[in-house]
C-alpha positions as CSV (number, residue, x, y, z in Angstrom):
1,F,90.3,74.6,26.2
2,S,90.0,77.5,24.0
3,L,92.0,80.6,24.7
4,P,88.9,82.7,25.5
5,R,87.7,80.0,28.0
6,L,91.1,79.9,29.7
7,R,91.0,83.7,30.0
8,F,87.5,83.4,31.6
9,L,88.6,80.8,34.1
10,D,91.6,82.9,35.0
11,G,89.3,86.0,35.5
12,L,87.2,83.8,37.9
13,R,90.2,82.9,39.9
14,R,91.3,86.4,40.2
15,I,87.7,87.5,41.2
16,A,87.7,84.7,43.8
17,L,91.2,85.7,45.1
18,F,90.2,89.3,45.5
19,A,87.0,88.3,47.2
20,M,88.9,86.2,49.8
21,M,91.3,89.1,50.5
22,F,88.4,91.4,50.9
23,V,86.6,89.1,53.5
24,Q,89.9,88.7,55.3
25,I,90.3,92.6,55.5
26,V,86.7,93.1,56.7
27,A,87.1,90.3,59.3
28,W,90.3,91.8,60.6
29,A,88.7,95.3,60.8
30,L,85.7,93.8,62.8
31,L,88.0,92.0,65.1
32,S,90.1,95.2,65.6
33,T,87.0,97.2,66.4
34,L,85.8,94.6,68.9
35,W,89.1,94.5,70.6
36,C,89.4,98.2,70.9
37,S,85.7,98.6,72.2
38,S,86.4,95.9,74.8
39,A,89.7,97.4,76.1
40,M,89.3,99.0,79.5
41,K,88.8,102.8,79.2
42,I,91.7,104.7,80.8
43,L,92.1,108.4,81.6
44,V,94.6,110.0,79.2
45,N,96.0,112.3,81.8
46,Q,96.9,109.8,84.6
47,E,98.6,112.6,86.7
48,A,95.1,114.0,87.3
49,A,93.9,110.8,89.0
50,N,97.1,109.9,91.1
51,A,97.1,109.3,94.8
52,E,97.8,112.9,95.6
53,A,94.9,114.2,93.3
54,V,92.5,111.7,95.0
55,A,93.6,112.7,98.5
56,K,93.2,116.4,97.7
57,C,89.7,115.8,96.5
58,Y,88.7,114.0,99.7
59,S,90.4,116.6,101.9
60,G,88.2,119.4,100.4
61,P,84.6,120.2,99.7
62,E,84.1,117.2,97.4
63,Q,84.1,114.8,100.5
64,N,81.4,117.0,102.1
65,V,79.3,117.2,98.9
66,W,79.3,113.5,98.6
67,E,78.2,113.1,102.2
68,L,75.5,115.6,101.6
69,V,73.9,113.4,98.9
70,M,75.0,109.9,100.0
71,G,75.1,110.2,103.8
72,K,78.1,109.4,105.9
73,Q,78.9,106.1,104.2
74,I,79.7,107.7,100.9
75,D,78.8,104.9,98.5
76,I,75.9,103.9,96.3
77,G,73.4,102.0,98.5
78,A,75.2,102.7,101.7
79,A,74.1,100.5,104.6
80,S,71.4,98.6,102.6
81,S,73.9,97.7,99.9
82,T,76.5,96.7,102.5
83,L,74.1,94.4,104.3
84,E,73.1,92.8,100.9
85,L,76.7,92.1,100.2
86,A,77.2,90.6,103.6
87,Q,74.2,88.4,103.4
88,R,75.1,87.2,99.9
89,A,78.7,86.6,100.8
90,H,77.7,84.8,104.1
91,V,79.6,87.3,106.2
92,G,78.6,87.9,109.7
93,P,79.2,87.1,113.5
94,G,82.5,85.6,114.4
95,M,84.3,87.0,111.5
96,K,87.1,89.6,111.2
97,G,87.4,91.7,108.1
98,V,89.6,94.3,106.3
99,E,88.3,97.2,104.2
100,L,90.8,98.4,101.6
101,N,90.2,102.2,100.7
102,S,87.9,102.5,103.8
103,N,87.3,106.3,103.6
104,N,85.7,107.3,107.0
105,G,84.8,103.8,107.9
106,G,81.0,104.1,107.5
107,G,80.8,100.7,105.8
108,M,82.8,99.1,108.6
109,R,80.5,100.5,111.2
110,A,77.5,99.2,109.4
111,L,79.1,95.7,109.2
112,V,79.9,95.6,113.0
113,R,76.7,97.3,114.1
114,L,74.2,95.6,111.8
115,A,75.9,92.5,110.5
116,G,77.3,91.4,113.7
117,V,81.0,91.3,112.4
118,D,83.4,90.9,115.2
119,S,86.0,93.4,114.1
120,M,87.3,95.5,111.1
121,I,90.6,97.1,110.1
122,G,90.3,99.8,107.5
123,V,93.1,101.1,105.3
124,E,92.8,104.6,104.0
125,L,95.3,107.0,102.5
126,T,93.7,110.4,103.2
127,K,94.8,111.4,106.7
128,S,91.9,113.8,107.3
129,V,89.3,111.2,106.4
130,V,90.9,108.7,108.7
131,E,90.8,111.2,111.5
132,T,87.1,111.8,110.9
133,G,86.6,108.0,110.9
134,K,88.2,107.5,114.1
135,K,86.1,110.3,115.7
136,R,82.9,109.0,114.4
137,T,83.8,105.3,115.4
138,A,84.7,106.6,119.0
139,E,81.3,108.5,119.1
140,E,79.5,105.3,118.3
141,G,81.4,103.4,120.9
142,L,83.1,101.0,118.4
143,S,86.7,101.9,118.7
144,D,87.4,98.5,120.2
145,K,86.2,96.7,117.2
146,I,87.3,99.1,114.4
147,K,90.9,100.2,113.8
148,F,92.2,102.5,110.9
149,I,95.6,102.3,109.2
150,N,96.6,105.5,107.4
151,K,98.4,104.1,104.5
152,N,98.1,103.3,100.7
153,S,96.1,100.1,100.5
154,L,98.7,98.4,98.3
155,E,101.3,98.9,101.1
156,N,99.1,98.1,104.1
157,G,101.5,95.8,106.0
158,L,98.8,93.5,107.1
159,P,99.7,89.8,107.6
160,D,99.1,87.0,104.9
161,A,95.9,85.1,105.4
162,S,94.8,87.2,108.4
163,A,91.2,88.1,107.6
164,D,88.0,86.2,107.1
165,F,86.9,88.6,104.4
166,V,88.0,91.7,102.5
167,Y,85.5,94.4,101.7
168,S,85.2,97.6,99.7
169,K,82.3,99.8,98.6
170,D,82.8,101.9,95.5
171,A,86.4,102.8,96.2
172,W,88.7,100.6,94.0
173,C,87.8,102.9,91.1
174,Y,90.4,105.1,92.4
175,M,93.2,102.4,91.9
176,P,95.2,102.8,88.7
177,D,95.8,98.9,88.5
178,K,92.7,97.1,89.8
179,Q,94.5,93.8,89.7
180,Q,96.9,94.9,92.3
181,I,94.2,95.8,94.8
182,I,92.5,92.5,94.1
183,D,95.8,90.7,94.6
184,Q,96.2,92.4,97.9
185,A,92.6,91.1,98.9
186,A,93.8,87.6,98.0
187,R,96.9,87.9,100.0
188,I,95.1,89.1,103.1
189,V,92.1,86.8,103.1
190,K,92.3,83.3,104.5
191,P,91.8,80.2,102.2
192,G,88.1,79.8,101.9
193,G,87.6,83.5,102.8
194,K,85.7,86.0,100.8
195,V,86.2,89.2,98.9
196,M,83.0,91.3,98.6
197,F,82.9,94.7,97.0
198,T,80.9,97.1,94.8
199,D,82.4,99.6,92.3
200,W,81.5,102.1,89.6
201,I,81.6,100.1,86.4
202,E,81.4,100.6,82.7
203,G,78.0,99.4,81.3
204,E,77.3,99.4,77.6
205,G,77.7,102.2,74.9
206,L,80.1,104.4,76.7
207,S,81.9,106.5,74.1
208,D,85.5,107.6,74.5
209,P,84.7,111.3,74.9
210,E,82.1,110.5,77.5
211,A,84.6,108.2,79.3
212,Q,87.2,110.8,79.4
213,R,84.9,113.4,80.8
214,F,83.5,111.0,83.3
215,L,86.9,109.7,84.5
216,S,88.3,113.1,84.7
217,L,85.6,114.7,86.9
218,M,85.6,111.6,89.2
219,T,89.3,111.5,89.4
220,F,89.3,107.9,88.3
221,P,92.4,106.5,86.4
222,A,90.3,103.8,84.7
223,I,87.0,102.1,84.6
224,P,86.6,98.3,84.0
225,T,83.6,96.2,83.0
226,V,81.8,93.6,85.1
227,E,83.6,90.9,83.0
228,E,87.0,92.5,83.3
229,Y,86.7,92.6,87.1
230,A,85.5,88.9,87.2
231,Q,88.6,88.0,85.1
232,M,90.8,89.7,87.7
233,L,89.3,87.9,90.6
234,K,89.9,84.6,88.8
235,K,93.4,85.5,88.1
236,A,94.0,86.3,91.8
237,G,92.7,82.9,92.8
238,F,89.1,83.5,93.6
239,E,86.1,81.6,92.5
240,V,83.6,84.1,91.3
241,E,80.3,83.7,93.0
242,I,78.7,87.0,92.1
243,A,79.6,89.5,89.3
244,E,76.7,91.5,88.2
245,N,74.9,94.9,87.9
246,S,73.5,95.9,91.3
247,G,70.8,98.0,89.6
248,R,71.3,100.8,92.1
249,F,73.4,103.4,90.2
250,S,70.7,105.1,88.1
251,P,68.1,105.5,90.9
252,A,70.8,106.8,93.2
253,M,72.1,109.3,90.8
254,D,68.6,110.7,90.2
255,S,68.2,111.2,93.8
256,Y,71.5,113.0,94.1
257,V,70.4,115.3,91.3
258,H,67.2,116.0,93.1
259,M,68.9,116.7,96.3
260,L,71.4,119.1,94.9
261,K,68.8,121.0,92.7
262,R,65.7,120.9,94.9
263,Q,66.3,119.9,98.5
264,A,69.9,120.8,99.6
265,V,70.6,123.9,97.4
266,Y,71.6,126.1,100.4
267,D,73.7,123.4,101.9
268,A,75.5,122.7,98.7
269,K,76.3,126.3,97.9
270,K,77.5,126.7,101.4
271,L,79.9,123.8,101.0
272,L,81.2,125.4,97.8
273,G,81.8,128.8,99.5
274,W,78.9,130.4,97.8
275,D,80.6,130.1,94.4
276,E,77.8,130.2,91.9
277,E,80.0,129.0,89.0
278,A,81.1,126.1,91.1
279,Y,77.5,125.1,92.0
280,D,76.5,125.3,88.3
281,K,79.3,123.0,87.3
282,L,78.5,120.7,90.1
283,I,74.8,120.5,88.8
284,S,76.1,120.0,85.2
285,D,78.4,117.2,86.3
286,F,75.8,115.3,88.3
287,E,73.3,115.7,85.4
288,F,75.9,114.3,83.0
289,M,76.6,111.3,85.3
290,A,72.7,110.8,85.8
291,K,72.3,110.6,82.0
292,L,75.1,108.1,81.7
293,A,73.4,106.0,84.3
294,Q,69.9,106.3,82.7
295,E,71.4,105.1,79.5
296,G,73.1,102.2,81.2
297,K,76.6,103.5,80.3
298,I,77.8,103.6,83.8
299,I,76.5,101.1,86.5
300,Q,77.4,99.8,89.9
301,G,78.9,96.3,89.8
302,M,78.5,93.9,92.7
303,F,81.1,91.1,93.3
304,V,81.7,88.3,95.6
305,G,84.6,85.9,95.4
306,R,85.8,82.9,97.5
307,K,89.5,82.3,97.9
308,K,90.3,78.8,96.8
309,G,91.3,76.6,99.7
310,K,90.2,74.1,102.2
311,K,88.6,76.4,104.8
312,N,85.0,77.5,104.0
313,V,83.6,80.7,105.7
314,Q,80.1,79.7,105.2
315,S,80.6,76.4,107.2
316,E,81.9,78.4,110.2
317,M,78.8,80.5,110.6
């Protein structure tokens, strides 16, 4: 070959090498972006969402505000959602269950009263909420079927394989390590038994600033996606039967905003001690969450898992 031709071929090789390097850099950047976007969003200030902070929220006016807009069950969908879960998980008469993070036990009362569950044990950290739950349970004549344990759900002391199912409604969002609470459910439930729960979940397009504001105002340490929760269930030894968007979150948030701005203004201001600034912030916060819900950035996830083993809950019903 002539010298000019050799130089031309060498130039082509250099161009090809640079092109390969460029493609690798772009591919790495894309993978890094995807990895970062898929990582569970975590509150930067974890101290603001520790167990004491959550207990403080639910010992004060926040608990009463949620009851004002949600009713006494304090979760998205309340009894209708609980009954949907029970039906889809085949939970009903002849069964004993445990609720981890039970709040005042509204969901347990619905399961016993409306789904025919034999008995429930609720584990809840906030003492004032437990006392309210005991009182309401007694008023409904269900104290013989529903008991409360005033402890951290991760330190509940319940025996292994002692429940037919473990249940929760929109409450594991307060747990810093979601895997630990799911592992507790797996420990408590019998082989073949079910875990059934709903929770507030990251949808699509939630930015980091939006996530930080949302997590901070809700006192949530972190928020997983549906897929992340499904993977945690599998890791704990559950066969995932349901892992989906319930479709209830946005309509519920719209109704809460309407209640606070149009229907229950007097009641909300009274609960906040007639503090106009607190009321304005409350409205701003609820409108912010309603907007996230409308855009599909925050959703309610619904989950049912079956613990691997010989015994099948459905066959007993």
